[in-house]
LOKOL-773870 format. One record per residue (C-alpha): residue in three letters; y, z, x. Coordinates in Angstrom, 1 decimal. Example, Ala and Ser with C-alpha at 12.3 -4.5 7.8 and 13.67 -1.06 7.14 Angstrom:
2
   type       yy       zz       xx
    ALA     -4.5      7.8     12.3
    SER     -1.1      7.1     13.7
END
This chain:
268
   type       yy       zz       xx
    MET     75.3    117.5    126.6
    THR     74.2    120.7    124.9
    ILE     72.6    120.6    120.9
    ASN     72.0    123.8    119.6
    TRP     69.7    123.2    116.5
    LEU     69.7    125.9    113.6
    GLU     67.5    126.4    110.6
    GLN     69.7    126.1    108.2
    ALA     73.5    126.4    108.0
    ASP     76.6    126.9    105.8
    SER     78.5    124.5    107.8
    THR     77.9    123.4    111.4
    GLN     81.8    122.7    110.9
    GLU     83.3    126.0    110.1
    GLN     80.7    127.5    112.6
    LEU     81.5    125.6    115.4
    ILE     85.4    125.6    114.7
    ALA     84.6    129.6    114.9
    GLN     82.4    130.0    118.2
    ALA     84.5    127.1    119.9
    THR     87.4    129.0    119.3
    ALA     86.7    132.3    119.9
    GLN     84.6    131.9    123.2
    PRO     86.1    128.2    123.9
    ASP     84.1    128.8    127.8
    ARG     80.6    128.3    126.3
    TRP     81.9    125.4    124.8
    PRO     82.2    122.1    126.7
    HIS     83.2    118.8    126.1
    LEU     80.0    117.1    123.9
    SER     78.3    120.8    122.8
    ALA     77.0    120.4    119.3
    LEU     75.6    121.8    116.7
    ALA     72.7    120.8    114.6
    THR     71.4    121.1    111.3
    LEU     69.0    119.8    108.9
    ASP     70.0    121.8    106.3
    GLN     73.6    121.8    105.4
    ARG     74.3    124.3    102.4
    SER     78.1    124.3    102.0
    GLY     79.4    121.1    103.7
    ARG     83.1    119.8    103.7
    GLY     84.6    116.4    103.7
    ARG     88.1    115.1    104.1
    ARG     90.9    116.7    101.8
    GLY     87.9    119.5    101.5
    ARG     85.4    117.7     99.6
    GLY     82.1    119.1     99.4
    TRP     78.9    117.5    101.1
    THR     75.4    118.5    100.3
    THR     72.1    116.5    100.8
    PRO     68.7    118.2     99.9
    PRO     67.2    119.9    102.8
    GLY     65.8    117.6    104.9
    THR     67.5    114.5    104.5
    ALA     70.2    114.3    106.1
    LEU     71.2    115.2    109.5
    SER     74.4    117.6    110.0
    VAL     76.1    117.6    113.7
    SER     79.2    119.1    114.2
    VAL     81.0    118.3    118.2
    VAL     83.2    119.7    120.6
    LEU     85.0    116.5    122.3
    ARG     87.8    117.6    124.6
    PRO     88.7    113.6    125.8
    GLU     91.6    113.3    128.2
    LEU     94.1    112.6    126.3
    PRO     97.5    113.1    125.1
    VAL     96.8    114.9    121.5
    GLU     98.9    112.3    119.6
    HIS     95.6    109.7    120.5
    PHE     93.4    112.1    118.9
    SER     93.8    110.8    115.6
    TRP     91.8    107.9    117.2
    VAL     88.4    109.8    117.8
    THR     87.1    110.0    113.9
    LEU     87.1    106.1    114.2
    VAL     85.6    105.3    117.2
    ALA     82.4    108.0    116.4
    ALA     82.5    105.6    113.1
    ALA     82.4    102.6    115.2
    ALA     79.7    104.1    118.0
    THR     77.5    105.5    114.9
    SER     77.9    101.9    113.4
    ALA     77.0    100.5    116.5
    GLU     73.7    102.3    117.4
    LEU     72.4    102.1    113.4
    ARG     73.1     98.2    113.7
    SER     71.0     98.5    116.7
    LEU     68.0     99.6    114.5
    GLY     68.7     96.8    111.7
    VAL     70.6     98.6    109.2
    PRO     73.8     96.9    108.1
    ALA     76.0     99.5    109.2
    GLN     79.9     99.2    109.1
    VAL     83.4    100.8    109.5
    LYS     85.7    102.0    106.4
    TRP     88.6    103.1    107.7
    PRO     89.2    106.1    107.7
    ASN     86.1    108.1    108.5
    ASP     82.9    106.6    107.1
    VAL     79.9    104.5    107.8
    LEU     78.7    102.5    104.8
    VAL     76.3     99.7    104.5
    GLU     76.8     96.3    103.6
    ASP     76.6     96.7    100.0
    GLY     79.5     99.8     99.8
    ARG     76.8    102.6     99.7
    LYS     78.1    105.4    102.1
    LEU     75.5    106.2    104.9
    CYS     77.4    108.7    106.9
    GLY     80.7    110.7    106.7
    ILE     82.5    112.1    109.8
    LEU     85.6    114.8    109.5
    ALA     87.7    115.4    113.2
    SER     89.7    119.0    113.0
    VAL     91.8    119.6    116.0
    LEU     91.0    123.1    118.1
    PRO     93.9    125.8    117.3
    ASP     94.8    125.3    121.4
    GLN     94.6    122.2    121.0
    SER     92.0    121.5    124.0
    GLY     90.2    119.7    121.9
    ILE     88.1    118.2    118.6
    VAL     85.6    119.4    116.9
    LEU     84.1    116.3    115.1
    GLY     81.2    116.6    112.2
    LEU     78.8    113.8    111.1
    GLY     76.6    114.0    108.8
    LEU     74.3    111.2    108.2
    ASN     71.5    110.5    105.7
    LEU     68.1    109.9    107.0
    ASP     65.3    109.6    104.6
    PHE     65.0    110.8    100.8
    GLY     62.1    109.9    100.9
    PRO     60.4    108.3     96.9
    GLY     63.2    109.9     94.8
    GLY     66.1    108.3     96.2
    ALA     69.7    108.5     97.3
    PRO     70.5    112.0     94.7
    VAL     73.5    110.1     93.2
    PRO     73.6    105.8     93.3
    THR     76.8    105.7     95.8
    ALA     74.7    106.8     99.3
    THR     71.9    105.1    100.9
    SER     69.8    106.3    104.1
    VAL     68.3    105.0    107.3
    ALA     65.1    105.1    106.1
    GLU     66.2    101.9    103.3
    TRP     66.7     99.7    105.7
    VAL     64.2    100.4    108.6
    PRO     60.1     99.4    108.5
    GLU     58.6    102.2    106.7
    GLY     57.4    105.0    109.3
    THR     60.1    104.0    112.3
    VAL     62.9    106.5    111.7
    PRO     63.9    107.9    114.1
    SER     63.2    111.5    114.8
    ALA     66.7    113.5    114.3
    PRO     66.6    114.6    118.1
    ASP     66.1    111.2    119.1
    LEU     68.8    110.0    116.7
    LEU     71.2    112.7    117.6
    ASP     70.6    111.9    121.0
    THR     71.5    108.2    120.8
    VAL     74.5    108.8    118.9
    LEU     75.7    111.4    120.8
    ASP     75.2    109.2    123.8
    ALA     76.9    106.2    122.3
    LEU     79.5    108.2    121.3
    SER     80.3    109.6    124.9
    ALA     80.5    105.9    126.4
    ARG     83.1    105.0    123.7
    LEU     85.1    107.9    124.3
    ASP     85.5    107.0    127.6
    ASP     86.1    104.1    127.1
    PHE     89.1    104.5    125.4
    THR     90.5    106.8    127.5
    ARG     90.1    104.8    130.4
    ALA     92.0    101.8    128.3
    VAL     94.7    104.2    127.0
    ARG     95.4    105.5    130.4
    ASP     95.3    102.0    132.0
    HIS     97.5    100.4    129.2
    PRO     99.9    102.9    128.2
    GLY    101.9    102.7    125.5
    GLU    101.6    103.4    121.7
    VAL     98.3    102.2    121.0
    ASP     97.6    100.4    117.5
    GLY     95.2     98.0    116.5
    ALA     96.4     95.5    118.9
    HIS     96.4     97.9    122.1
    PRO     93.2     97.5    124.4
    ALA     91.5    100.7    123.3
    ALA     91.1     99.8    119.6
    ALA     89.1     96.5    120.5
    GLY     85.7     98.6    119.7
    VAL     86.8    100.0    116.5
    VAL     88.3     97.0    115.4
    GLY     85.3     95.5    115.6
    GLN     83.6     98.0    113.7
    LEU     86.0     97.7    111.0
    ALA     85.0     96.2    107.7
    THR     88.4     97.3    105.7
    LEU     90.4     94.8    107.2
    GLY     91.0     91.4    106.1
    THR     89.8     93.3    102.2
    GLU     91.5     93.8     99.0
    VAL     92.0     97.0     99.0
    THR     93.8     99.9     96.5
    VAL     95.1    103.2     97.8
    HIS     95.1    106.7     95.8
    LEU     98.3    108.7     97.3
    PRO     99.0    111.9     96.5
    ASP    101.7    111.9     94.4
    GLY     98.6    110.1     91.8
    SER    100.2    106.4     92.6
    ARG     98.2    104.1     93.3
    LEU     99.2    101.3     96.3
    ARG     97.5     97.8     95.7
    GLY     97.1     95.2     98.5
    THR     95.3     94.4    102.0
    ALA     94.3     95.9    104.8
    ARG     96.0     94.1    107.6
    ALA     95.9     96.4    110.7
    LEU     95.4     99.3    112.3
    GLY     98.5    101.2    113.3
    PRO     99.9    103.4    116.1
    GLY     96.9    106.9    115.7
    GLY     94.9    104.6    113.7
    THR     96.8    103.8    110.5
    LEU     96.5    101.8    107.9
    LEU     98.9     98.7    107.6
    VAL     98.9     97.3    104.2
    GLU    100.0     94.4    102.7
    PRO    101.1     95.0     98.7
    ALA     99.8     92.8     96.0
    ASP    102.9     93.4     94.7
    ARG    105.9     92.8     96.8
    GLY    108.1     95.4     94.9
    LYS    106.4     98.0     96.6
    MET    107.8     96.9     99.5
    ASP    110.0    100.2     99.6
    THR    110.0    103.1    102.3
    ALA    109.8    105.8     98.4
    VAL    106.6    105.1     98.2
    PRO    105.2    108.5     98.8
    GLY    102.6    108.7    101.4
    THR    103.5    105.1    103.3
    THR    105.9    103.8    105.9
    ARG    107.8    100.8    106.3
    ARG    106.2     98.2    109.0
    GLY    107.8     95.2    109.2
    ASP    106.3     93.5    106.2
    LEU    103.3     95.6    105.8
    LEU    103.5     99.8    104.1
    GLU    101.7    102.4    106.8
    VAL     99.4    104.7    105.1
    SER     97.6    107.3    107.2
    ALA     94.3    109.2    106.6
    ALA     96.5    112.5    105.6
    ASP     98.1    111.3    102.8
    VAL     95.5    108.8    101.5
    VAL     93.7    111.1     99.1
    HIS     91.0    108.0     98.2
    LEU     90.6    104.0     99.6
    ARG     88.8    102.0     97.6
    ARG     87.8     98.5     97.9
END
């Protein structure tokens, strides 16, 4: 594991994708770029993600798992589960929100995760933004929180120490996932042994959700399970919505399936 720390970066994700594409041999599995001052971060669907300098950890890491490409879509959830578990070990009430966030129990956001498949499909660049300590002024927006709010004063781990811990946990979780996929061939959904570590951390399941779809429509219902590739299976509140014509959804039995790529927002 090699971590390259930058004084500042516009976007660790964009920078690492470019470098890993141009010089793949220099960026093996678990090599990373990290900074405490990211100026132009991007989240899912190109949304901006910025925090005051020094308050949040921004890191992008190359992952080259021994997995078929069709299983790469699980990596974001595996990373979120690994991060959530490590934060809980510090006393932070962290939990995973489908498809790519780590929240605390009151619903405020602690960490966002974004995965980009490299152009040659040899691996993934996983970006992670983790709020560490907003200081006396507090969070810049009411929907955000930080590690410092949930641990005793003065006990927030240093960014390098916390990053080492999170990447070690991610590596172990990804190895477990890969091994389970290999040992149990076939479709990987939420009932597959490989997904157990994700399902155990995923607070979305069993809750009432509103899925905002690309055409502006909304699907309301209960999140029941994970489908192949980590999709979300929703039982519609309106049984009349059981129609494959609902844009951005696929019918699976009595449930409608939505993928992260087809969801603008998921609200609880």
